[in-house]
C-alpha positions as CSV (number, residue, x, y, z in Angstrom):
1,M,-80.6,110.3,-43.3
2,S,-80.8,113.6,-45.4
3,V,-79.9,116.9,-44.7
4,E,-84.0,117.7,-44.6
5,I,-84.6,115.2,-42.2
6,I,-81.8,116.0,-39.8
7,Y,-83.0,119.8,-39.9
8,V,-86.4,118.8,-39.1
9,F,-85.3,116.7,-36.0
10,A,-83.3,119.6,-35.1
11,V,-86.3,121.7,-35.0
12,L,-88.3,119.2,-33.4
13,A,-85.9,118.8,-30.9
14,L,-85.7,122.5,-30.1
15,V,-89.6,122.7,-30.0
16,I,-89.5,119.9,-27.4
17,I,-86.9,121.9,-25.3
18,F,-88.7,125.1,-25.4
19,F,-92.1,123.1,-24.4
20,A,-90.4,121.2,-21.5
21,F,-88.5,124.3,-19.9
22,E,-91.0,126.8,-21.1
23,V,-88.3,129.0,-22.5
24,F,-91.0,131.1,-24.6
25,P,-94.6,131.4,-24.6
26,V,-96.8,128.9,-26.9
27,D,-97.5,131.6,-29.5
28,K,-93.7,132.5,-30.0
29,I,-92.8,128.9,-30.4
30,A,-95.4,128.5,-33.1
31,F,-94.0,131.2,-35.1
32,F,-90.5,129.8,-34.6
33,I,-91.5,126.7,-36.1
34,I,-93.4,128.3,-39.0
35,V,-90.4,130.7,-40.0
36,S,-87.7,128.0,-39.4
37,L,-89.2,125.6,-41.5
38,L,-90.1,128.1,-44.3
39,L,-86.4,129.7,-44.5
40,F,-84.9,126.3,-45.0
41,G,-87.3,125.4,-47.6
42,V,-88.6,122.3,-46.0
43,V,-92.3,123.6,-46.6
44,S,-93.7,126.2,-48.9
45,P,-95.0,129.3,-48.1
46,E,-98.7,128.0,-48.4
47,E,-97.8,125.1,-46.3
48,A,-96.0,127.2,-43.8
49,I,-99.3,129.0,-43.0
50,S,-101.9,126.0,-43.7
51,G,-102.1,125.6,-40.0
52,F,-104.6,129.0,-40.1
53,S,-106.7,127.5,-42.2
54,N,-106.8,123.7,-41.2
55,T,-110.0,122.5,-40.6
56,A,-109.2,121.3,-37.0
57,T,-108.0,124.9,-36.2
58,I,-111.3,126.5,-37.6
59,T,-113.1,123.9,-35.7
60,V,-111.5,124.2,-32.3
61,L,-112.0,128.3,-32.5
62,C,-115.7,127.7,-33.4
63,L,-116.0,125.2,-30.3
64,M,-114.2,128.0,-28.2
65,I,-117.0,130.8,-29.3
66,I,-119.6,128.4,-28.6
67,A,-118.2,127.6,-25.2
68,I,-118.0,131.5,-24.5
69,A,-121.5,132.0,-25.3
70,L,-122.6,129.3,-23.1
71,E,-120.7,130.6,-20.3
72,Q,-122.1,134.3,-21.1
73,N,-125.6,133.6,-21.4
74,G,-125.7,131.5,-18.2
75,I,-125.7,128.0,-19.4
76,I,-122.8,127.0,-17.4
77,N,-123.7,128.7,-14.4
78,L,-127.1,126.9,-14.6
79,L,-125.3,123.5,-14.6
80,A,-123.0,124.7,-12.0
81,N,-126.2,125.4,-9.7
82,G,-127.4,122.0,-10.2
83,L,-124.3,120.4,-9.3
84,K,-124.2,122.1,-5.9
85,K,-127.2,120.0,-4.9
86,L,-124.9,117.0,-4.7
87,K,-123.4,118.4,-1.6
88,I,-125.5,116.0,0.5
89,L,-123.7,113.0,-0.7
90,P,-120.7,111.3,1.3
91,I,-117.4,111.8,-0.3
92,L,-117.0,108.3,-1.7
93,L,-120.4,109.1,-3.8
94,L,-119.4,112.6,-4.6
95,I,-116.0,111.6,-6.3
96,P,-117.8,109.2,-8.9
97,A,-120.7,111.5,-9.3
98,F,-118.7,114.4,-10.0
99,M,-116.3,112.6,-12.3
100,L,-119.5,111.0,-14.3
101,I,-120.7,114.5,-14.8
102,S,-117.5,116.0,-15.5
103,G,-116.6,113.3,-18.1
104,T,-120.1,113.5,-19.7
105,I,-120.2,117.4,-20.1
106,S,-116.6,117.3,-21.4
107,A,-117.8,115.1,-24.3
108,F,-119.3,118.0,-25.8
109,I,-118.0,121.2,-24.4
110,S,-114.4,122.2,-23.6
111,T,-112.7,120.3,-20.9
112,T,-111.0,123.2,-19.5
113,A,-113.7,125.3,-19.4
114,V,-115.6,122.6,-17.3
115,V,-112.8,122.4,-15.1
116,I,-112.8,125.9,-14.3
117,V,-116.3,125.9,-13.5
118,F,-116.0,122.6,-11.3
119,I,-113.1,124.7,-9.5
120,K,-115.6,127.6,-8.7
121,I,-118.1,125.2,-7.4
122,L,-115.8,123.2,-5.1
123,T,-114.3,126.2,-3.6
124,E,-118.0,127.7,-2.8
125,L,-119.0,124.1,-1.1
126,S,-115.7,123.9,0.8
127,I,-116.3,127.5,2.2
128,K,-119.8,126.6,3.0
129,F,-120.2,122.8,3.6
130,N,-116.5,121.9,4.6
131,I,-116.4,119.7,1.5
132,P,-112.7,118.9,0.6
133,R,-111.7,119.9,-2.9
134,S,-108.5,118.1,-2.7
135,K,-110.4,115.0,-2.9
136,L,-112.4,115.8,-6.1
137,L,-110.5,118.3,-8.2
138,L,-107.8,115.8,-9.6
139,P,-110.6,113.5,-10.1
140,I,-112.6,115.9,-11.9
141,S,-109.6,116.7,-14.2
142,F,-108.7,113.1,-15.1
143,A,-112.4,112.4,-15.8
144,G,-112.8,115.6,-17.9
145,I,-109.9,114.1,-20.0
146,L,-111.2,110.5,-19.9
147,G,-114.7,112.3,-21.2
148,G,-113.3,114.4,-23.8
149,S,-111.8,111.4,-25.5
150,C,-115.4,109.9,-25.9
151,T,-116.3,111.7,-29.1
152,L,-114.9,113.4,-32.0
153,M,-115.5,117.0,-30.8
154,G,-114.6,116.3,-27.2
155,T,-111.2,117.6,-27.3
156,S,-109.1,119.7,-29.6
157,T,-106.6,116.5,-29.8
158,N,-109.3,114.3,-31.4
159,L,-109.9,117.0,-34.1
160,I,-106.2,117.2,-34.9
161,V,-105.5,113.8,-35.2
162,N,-108.5,113.3,-37.7
163,S,-107.6,116.1,-39.5
164,V,-103.9,115.0,-40.0
165,A,-104.9,111.5,-40.5
166,N,-107.2,112.5,-43.2
167,E,-104.5,114.5,-45.0
168,F,-102.4,111.4,-44.9
169,G,-105.1,109.3,-46.7
170,A,-106.7,107.8,-43.8
171,E,-110.7,107.8,-43.6
172,R,-112.1,110.2,-41.2
173,F,-113.8,109.4,-37.9
174,T,-117.7,109.5,-37.5
175,F,-118.8,111.6,-33.9
176,F,-119.3,108.5,-31.8
177,E,-117.1,106.2,-33.8
178,F,-114.5,105.3,-30.9
179,S,-117.0,106.2,-28.0
180,L,-117.5,102.9,-26.9
181,Y,-113.5,102.6,-26.0
182,G,-113.8,106.2,-24.6
183,L,-116.6,104.8,-22.0
184,I,-114.6,101.8,-21.1
185,F,-111.7,104.3,-20.3
186,L,-114.0,106.7,-18.6
187,G,-115.4,103.7,-16.4
188,I,-112.0,102.4,-15.3
189,G,-110.8,105.9,-14.5
190,I,-113.8,106.6,-12.2
191,V,-113.6,103.2,-10.5
192,F,-109.8,103.3,-10.0
193,I,-109.7,107.2,-8.7
194,T,-112.5,106.3,-6.6
195,L,-110.6,103.5,-4.8
196,T,-107.5,105.2,-4.6
197,S,-108.9,108.4,-3.6
198,F,-107.4,107.8,0.3
199,L,-103.9,108.8,-1.3
200,L,-105.1,112.3,-2.2
201,P,-104.4,115.0,0.6
202,W,-107.2,116.2,2.6
203,D,-107.3,120.1,2.7
204,T,-109.2,122.5,5.1
205,N,-111.1,125.8,3.9
206,N,-109.2,127.8,6.0
207,N,-108.5,131.3,4.3
208,L,-110.0,130.0,0.9
209,D,-111.8,133.6,0.3
210,K,-108.5,135.2,0.4
211,E,-106.8,132.3,-1.5
212,Y,-109.0,132.6,-4.5
213,E,-110.0,136.4,-4.0
214,L,-113.4,135.8,-4.2
215,D,-115.6,138.6,-5.1
216,Q,-118.0,138.8,-2.1
217,Y,-120.0,142.0,-1.0
218,L,-122.5,143.4,1.2
219,T,-125.9,144.2,0.5
220,S,-129.3,144.1,1.5
221,I,-132.8,143.3,0.2
222,E,-136.5,144.1,1.0
223,F,-139.4,141.9,-0.1
224,T,-142.7,143.4,-1.8
225,D,-146.1,142.1,-1.8
226,E,-145.1,140.9,-5.2
227,S,-142.4,138.5,-4.0
228,E,-143.0,134.6,-4.4
229,F,-140.9,134.0,-1.2
230,I,-143.4,135.9,1.0
231,G,-145.1,133.1,3.2
232,K,-141.9,130.7,2.6
233,K,-139.4,129.6,5.1
234,I,-136.0,131.0,4.7
235,M,-134.6,127.2,3.9
236,E,-137.2,127.0,1.2
237,T,-135.8,130.2,-0.9
238,P,-132.5,130.5,-3.1
239,L,-131.5,132.7,-0.4
240,Y,-130.6,129.9,1.6
241,Q,-129.8,127.2,-1.0
242,D,-127.5,129.4,-2.9
243,T,-124.0,128.5,-1.5
244,G,-122.8,132.1,-2.7
245,I,-125.2,133.9,-0.1
246,T,-124.7,134.2,3.4
247,L,-127.4,135.7,5.7
248,L,-126.4,138.1,8.3
249,K,-129.1,139.7,9.5
250,L,-133.0,140.0,9.0
251,T,-134.9,143.3,10.2
252,R,-138.8,143.2,10.7
253,D,-140.8,146.1,12.1
254,G,-137.6,147.9,13.2
255,I,-136.3,144.8,15.0
256,S,-133.2,143.1,14.2
257,N,-132.5,139.3,14.4
258,K,-128.7,138.9,14.4
259,S,-129.0,134.9,13.7
260,P,-131.8,134.4,11.4
261,G,-132.9,130.7,11.4
262,K,-133.7,128.7,8.4
263,Y,-137.4,128.0,9.8
264,I,-138.3,131.8,9.8
265,T,-141.1,132.6,7.5
266,L,-140.7,135.9,5.2
267,K,-143.0,138.6,5.3
268,K,-143.7,141.7,3.4
269,G,-141.0,144.5,4.3
270,D,-138.7,141.8,5.8
271,K,-135.0,143.5,5.3
272,L,-132.2,140.9,5.1
273,L,-128.4,142.0,5.2
274,L,-126.6,139.6,3.0
275,Y,-122.9,138.5,2.2
276,C,-122.8,137.4,-1.5
277,D,-120.5,137.0,-4.5
278,M,-121.1,138.7,-7.5
279,E,-123.1,136.1,-9.8
280,S,-125.4,135.8,-6.5
281,L,-125.8,139.3,-6.6
282,V,-126.8,139.4,-10.2
283,R,-129.4,136.6,-9.6
284,I,-131.1,138.6,-6.8
285,K,-131.4,141.4,-9.3
286,E,-133.7,139.2,-11.4
287,M,-136.1,138.1,-8.5
288,K,-139.5,139.7,-8.7
289,G,-140.7,141.6,-5.7
290,V,-137.3,141.7,-4.2
291,I,-135.8,145.1,-4.0
292,L,-131.9,145.1,-3.8
293,N,-130.3,147.7,-1.4
294,N,-134.0,149.0,-0.3
295,Y,-133.8,151.2,-3.3
296,H,-136.7,153.6,-3.7
297,V,-138.7,152.3,-0.6
298,D,-137.8,155.0,2.2
299,D,-140.6,157.7,2.3
300,N,-138.3,160.5,3.2
301,R,-136.5,160.3,-0.1
302,V,-137.6,161.8,-3.1
303,D,-139.4,158.8,-5.2
304,E,-138.3,158.1,-8.7
305,S,-141.0,157.0,-11.2
306,E,-141.3,153.5,-12.2
307,E,-139.9,154.5,-15.7
308,E,-136.9,155.7,-14.3
309,I,-136.4,152.8,-12.3
310,N,-136.8,150.3,-15.0
311,E,-134.4,152.0,-17.1
312,F,-131.6,150.0,-15.5
313,D,-131.6,146.8,-17.7
314,A,-129.0,144.6,-19.1
315,E,-129.6,146.2,-22.6
316,K,-128.6,149.6,-21.4
317,N,-126.3,149.2,-18.3
318,T,-123.6,147.3,-16.8
319,I,-122.3,146.8,-13.5
320,V,-118.9,148.4,-12.6
321,E,-116.7,148.1,-9.5
322,L,-115.1,151.4,-8.0
323,L,-112.0,151.3,-5.8
324,M,-112.2,154.3,-3.7
325,L,-108.5,155.9,-3.2
326,P,-107.4,158.6,-1.0
327,G,-109.2,161.7,-1.9
328,A,-112.0,160.2,-3.7
329,P,-115.1,162.3,-3.6
330,L,-117.3,159.7,-2.5
331,L,-115.2,158.9,0.7
332,K,-117.3,159.2,4.1
333,R,-120.5,159.4,2.3
334,S,-122.9,156.5,3.2
335,I,-124.7,154.2,0.7
336,D,-127.9,156.1,1.6
337,E,-126.6,159.3,0.5
338,L,-125.3,157.9,-3.0
339,K,-128.7,156.7,-3.7
340,D,-130.1,160.3,-3.3
341,K,-127.5,162.1,-5.5
342,R,-127.1,159.1,-8.0
343,I,-123.3,159.8,-9.0
344,N,-123.3,160.0,-12.9
345,G,-126.3,158.2,-13.0
346,A,-125.2,155.3,-11.3
347,L,-127.1,153.0,-8.8
348,P,-125.1,151.6,-5.8
349,L,-125.7,147.7,-5.3
350,A,-123.1,146.5,-2.7
351,V,-120.1,147.3,-0.8
352,K,-116.9,145.3,-0.5
353,R,-115.0,146.5,2.7
354,R,-111.3,146.6,2.5
355,R,-111.0,144.2,5.7
356,N,-112.4,140.8,5.7
357,I,-116.0,140.2,6.6
358,K,-115.0,138.2,9.4
359,N,-113.3,141.3,11.1
360,V,-116.4,143.7,10.5
361,K,-119.5,141.1,11.1
362,D,-120.0,142.1,14.4
363,K,-120.3,145.8,13.5
364,L,-122.4,145.0,10.5
365,L,-125.1,143.2,12.7
366,H,-125.5,146.5,15.0
367,T,-125.9,148.8,11.9
368,S,-127.2,148.7,8.3
369,I,-125.5,148.7,4.9
370,D,-127.1,152.1,4.3
371,K,-125.5,153.9,6.9
372,I,-122.1,152.3,6.0
373,K,-119.7,155.2,5.1
374,L,-117.1,154.5,2.4
375,K,-113.7,154.6,3.3
376,V,-110.2,154.2,1.4
377,G,-109.7,150.8,-0.2
378,D,-113.3,150.0,-0.1
379,R,-115.0,148.9,-3.4
380,L,-118.5,150.1,-4.5
381,L,-120.5,148.1,-6.8
382,V,-122.7,150.3,-9.2
383,E,-125.0,149.8,-12.2
384,V,-124.5,152.5,-14.4
385,P,-125.5,153.3,-18.2
386,K,-123.1,151.9,-20.7
387,D,-122.8,155.2,-22.1
388,K,-121.4,156.9,-18.9
389,I,-118.7,154.4,-17.9
390,D,-116.1,156.9,-19.1
391,E,-117.0,159.6,-17.0
392,F,-115.9,157.8,-13.9
393,S,-112.3,157.4,-15.4
394,T,-112.1,161.3,-15.0
395,I,-113.2,161.4,-11.4
396,E,-110.2,161.9,-9.4
397,N,-108.8,159.5,-6.9
398,M,-111.6,156.9,-7.9
399,A,-110.5,153.8,-10.2
400,V,-112.6,151.6,-12.2
401,L,-111.4,148.2,-11.4
402,K,-113.6,146.1,-14.1
403,E,-116.7,146.0,-15.5
404,H,-118.6,142.9,-15.2
405,T,-120.1,142.7,-18.5
406,S,-120.3,139.0,-18.5
407,L,-122.6,139.2,-15.4
408,S,-125.0,141.4,-16.7
409,L,-128.7,140.1,-16.4
410,V,-129.1,137.3,-19.3
411,S,-132.2,137.1,-21.4
412,P,-134.2,134.1,-20.8
413,V,-134.7,134.0,-24.5
414,K,-130.8,134.0,-25.3
415,K,-130.3,131.5,-22.6
416,T,-132.8,129.2,-24.4
417,L,-131.8,129.9,-27.8
418,T,-127.8,129.3,-26.9
419,F,-128.9,126.0,-25.5
420,V,-130.8,125.0,-28.5
421,I,-128.2,126.1,-30.8
422,L,-125.8,123.7,-28.7
423,L,-128.1,120.9,-29.2
424,A,-128.2,121.6,-32.9
425,V,-124.5,121.8,-33.2
426,I,-124.1,118.2,-31.3
427,G,-127.1,116.8,-33.5
428,L,-126.1,117.8,-36.9
429,A,-122.5,116.6,-36.1
430,A,-123.5,113.5,-34.2
431,S,-125.9,112.4,-37.1
432,G,-123.7,113.2,-40.0
433,M,-125.6,115.5,-41.7
434,L,-123.0,118.1,-41.3
435,S,-119.4,117.7,-40.6
436,I,-118.0,119.2,-37.2
437,L,-116.6,122.0,-39.0
438,A,-119.8,122.8,-40.8
439,S,-122.0,122.2,-37.8
440,S,-119.8,124.3,-35.6
441,L,-119.5,127.3,-38.2
442,T,-123.2,127.2,-38.3
443,G,-123.8,127.4,-34.7
444,V,-121.5,130.5,-34.5
445,L,-123.6,132.1,-37.2
446,L,-126.8,131.3,-35.6
447,L,-125.3,132.9,-32.1
448,L,-124.3,135.9,-33.9
449,M,-127.7,136.3,-35.6
450,F,-129.7,136.1,-33.0
451,N,-127.1,138.4,-30.7
452,C,-126.4,135.5,-28.3
453,I,-122.8,136.9,-28.4
454,E,-120.7,139.7,-29.5
455,L,-117.5,139.4,-31.6
456,S,-116.0,142.0,-29.4
457,K,-116.3,139.4,-26.3
458,V,-115.2,136.7,-28.4
459,Y,-112.0,138.7,-29.1
460,Q,-111.5,139.2,-25.5
461,N,-111.9,135.5,-24.2
462,I,-110.7,133.1,-26.9
463,N,-107.5,131.5,-25.8
464,W,-105.4,132.5,-28.8
465,E,-102.4,130.6,-27.6
466,I,-104.0,127.3,-28.4
467,I,-105.0,128.6,-31.8
468,F,-101.5,129.6,-32.7
469,L,-100.3,126.3,-31.4
470,L,-102.3,124.4,-33.8
471,A,-101.3,126.9,-36.7
472,G,-97.7,126.2,-35.8
473,M,-97.6,122.7,-35.0
474,I,-99.5,121.5,-38.4
475,P,-96.5,122.9,-40.6
476,L,-94.0,120.6,-38.8
477,G,-96.3,117.4,-39.5
478,V,-96.0,118.5,-43.0
479,A,-92.3,119.3,-42.9
480,M,-91.9,115.7,-41.6
481,H,-93.8,114.4,-44.4
482,N,-91.9,116.4,-47.0
483,S,-88.5,115.5,-45.7
484,G,-89.5,111.9,-45.2
485,A,-88.5,112.2,-41.6
486,D,-92.1,110.1,-40.8
487,V,-91.0,107.4,-43.1
488,W,-87.5,107.3,-41.7
489,V,-88.9,107.2,-38.1
490,S,-91.4,104.4,-39.0
491,S,-88.9,102.5,-40.4
492,Q,-86.7,102.5,-37.7
493,L,-89.4,101.4,-35.4
494,L,-90.7,98.6,-37.8
495,E,-86.8,97.3,-37.4
496,L,-87.2,97.4,-33.6
497,M,-90.4,95.8,-33.4
498,S,-89.8,93.2,-36.3
499,G,-91.1,89.8,-35.4
500,K,-93.4,91.3,-32.7
501,Q,-97.0,90.9,-32.7
502,P,-99.1,93.8,-34.0
503,T,-101.0,94.3,-30.5
504,I,-97.3,95.0,-29.3
505,T,-96.5,97.2,-31.9
506,I,-99.6,99.2,-31.0
507,G,-98.8,99.4,-27.4
508,I,-95.1,100.6,-28.1
509,I,-96.9,103.2,-30.3
510,F,-99.2,104.2,-27.3
511,L,-96.6,104.1,-24.7
512,F,-94.1,106.3,-26.5
513,T,-97.1,108.9,-27.4
514,M,-98.1,108.9,-23.9
515,V,-94.7,109.4,-22.4
516,M,-93.9,112.1,-25.2
517,S,-97.4,113.9,-24.4
518,G,-96.1,114.4,-20.7
519,I,-93.3,116.5,-21.8
520,V,-94.7,118.3,-24.9
521,S,-98.4,119.1,-25.3
522,N,-100.8,116.7,-26.1
523,N,-101.7,118.6,-29.2
524,A,-98.2,118.8,-30.4
525,T,-97.6,115.4,-29.7
526,A,-100.6,114.1,-31.7
527,I,-99.4,116.2,-34.7
528,I,-96.0,114.6,-34.5
529,M,-97.0,111.0,-33.9
530,T,-99.9,110.5,-36.5
531,P,-98.0,110.3,-39.5
532,I,-95.6,108.2,-38.0
533,A,-98.3,105.9,-36.7
534,I,-99.9,105.7,-40.1
535,S,-96.6,105.2,-41.8
536,I,-95.9,101.9,-39.6
537,A,-99.5,100.8,-40.2
538,S,-99.0,101.1,-43.8
539,A,-95.6,99.4,-44.2
540,S,-97.1,96.7,-42.1
541,N,-100.0,96.3,-44.3
542,L,-102.3,96.7,-41.1
543,P,-105.6,98.7,-40.8
544,L,-104.7,102.3,-40.2
545,K,-107.7,103.1,-37.5
546,P,-106.1,101.0,-34.5
547,F,-103.0,102.9,-35.0
548,I,-104.4,106.3,-35.4
549,L,-106.7,105.5,-32.3
550,A,-103.6,104.5,-30.5
551,V,-102.2,108.0,-31.1
552,L,-105.7,109.8,-30.1
553,F,-106.1,108.3,-26.9
554,S,-102.4,108.2,-25.8
555,A,-101.9,111.8,-26.4
556,N,-104.5,112.6,-23.8
557,F,-103.6,110.0,-21.2
558,S,-100.4,111.5,-20.0
559,F,-101.8,111.4,-16.1
560,F,-98.7,111.1,-14.6
561,T,-97.4,114.5,-15.0
562,P,-99.3,117.9,-14.4
563,L,-97.5,119.3,-17.5
564,G,-99.1,117.1,-20.0
565,Y,-102.7,118.6,-20.2
566,Q,-104.0,121.8,-19.5
567,T,-106.5,120.9,-16.8
568,N,-104.0,119.0,-14.8
569,T,-101.4,122.1,-14.9
570,L,-104.6,124.3,-13.7
571,I,-105.3,122.4,-10.7
572,Y,-101.6,121.7,-9.8
573,G,-101.2,125.4,-10.0
574,L,-103.6,125.8,-7.1
575,G,-101.1,124.5,-4.8
576,I,-103.4,121.6,-3.4
577,Y,-101.2,118.7,-5.1
578,K,-97.7,117.9,-5.2
579,F,-96.0,116.4,-8.2
580,K,-96.3,112.7,-6.4
581,H,-99.8,112.8,-6.5
582,F,-99.8,112.8,-10.3
583,L,-96.8,110.5,-10.4
584,I,-98.2,107.8,-8.3
585,I,-102.1,108.1,-9.0
586,G,-101.9,109.3,-12.3
587,G,-99.1,107.0,-13.2
588,M,-100.9,103.8,-12.1
589,L,-103.8,105.0,-14.1
590,S,-101.7,105.6,-17.1
591,I,-100.4,102.2,-17.1
592,I,-103.8,100.4,-16.5
593,L,-104.9,102.4,-19.5
594,W,-102.0,101.6,-21.6
595,I,-102.6,97.9,-21.2
596,T,-106.2,98.0,-21.5
597,A,-106.1,100.3,-24.8
598,S,-103.4,97.8,-26.3
599,L,-105.3,95.0,-25.8
600,L,-108.7,96.5,-26.9
601,L,-107.2,98.1,-30.3
602,G,-105.5,95.0,-30.8
603,Q,-108.9,93.3,-31.4
604,M,-109.5,95.7,-34.2
605,L,-106.4,93.9,-36.0
606,P,-107.3,91.0,-38.5
607,K,-106.6,87.5,-37.1
608,T,-103.6,85.8,-38.2
């Protein structure tokens, strides 16, 4: 064993320790790899930074940008609203239904983004309909991982394995080349998790709003004769169907109904007191004939022209949340007064009381939101011209908490364009007309040209840790090849597996990669193991693809630990599951997939 090989293994050991014990953030580990390999001369300066220009890194970056555009233009939210309709299903049907949907979407969109959306959906469903999120979140995470393994663009791991393998002389995979295997694994996962779901805990919805710090606000609306809801029962409108909205009170002809039933037919002039989240509030703003917060309808108020009212649009304005501190000039003023005076051109939309809504609900039923006076700790949601946001920062004792830029009203044209561009990217890559890199770059260019996304939003929302991880780990794979470490490891493994059937060899590689992925990140594992798998296959005069696919699938399938994949870590951090749930349920699933995959991939080998 040469000095170079020993040094590369020492760096690799340190990296594994850093990952396993989270000694440093991912980006620092990436720079440690680059610099340590460069200083010792195992890689050239050009090879040390080759990860930043690698096709897999750039492709992942482009797909992240497309995912951000989907979220900001309402496509993800549109999918989320559709999923809420499944609430009527019993839990044993909800699990496979949600898993199938999660797996299907994850084949084309970032698995992490999909799981984050599901967390929010299930939190809302749990609060309103007492659906146990603990029975669904882990299955959804597992299904997202399995679904992401169905296509070449499903996960960054697939792209990395394909890129590294190509650099070592292997033929590139096509978009759907291994989809059949992925679908088999997804089907096994759905059946197994559904049957073992009784092992998952059954949580309650107590204090979910406090646990997740959901943004929920008080506001009121009034219907004009232009509203499509006039003449409809409450249950027939989105106000009832939207899980993010709670109806508190209906006022008609000066008479208040403190428990408005779903069969009440809405009339012109009806006023509803609502308790809603931020996204639902924005959707209400888009409804024709629905006046948010009773704006410009009071005859005693100085009317404003239609032109002034229409100035508040998504292109010119944004939504800002203001926190009332002691001494704030807006304290003890009612929402009604703020409408009249228009503080810095801002239009008040809703208020979030300092106390929980359950504690003040009875008071709200006997008053109107317009009469609520602001107190210390209250949060006021206002729509304000973008060029006047800075003026709020100069007001004493009033803090601008956040600007809800991503929740501005989305243009239907941009929403449609974004979705069409996504389909175009998938179509071009799937048909083979363009590579995934070329199609994703084209998609990003189209999004920018049609103003469907701004680069400033991209810089803020990209997960740069993943980009730096890829850029840092790729030189490690190069160093293993330059030093001969990959050949040395493969020779040792070949000696260990001497005389064994090739299927068993694939099974050993699959198991080793899967276990390693439970300790180190799946991407890092894929970069390390792909060259080794190729060396073993080459030395055995066997086809490369079965061995490469063994690494591709096994690097993703570390279900036995919450540390191996980002989505598992995400749901584990919510405090719903214990490590044993991953170890028992995920462990059994990993074993089943290991045996199944070894047998299936073994069928790709030549008969002897």
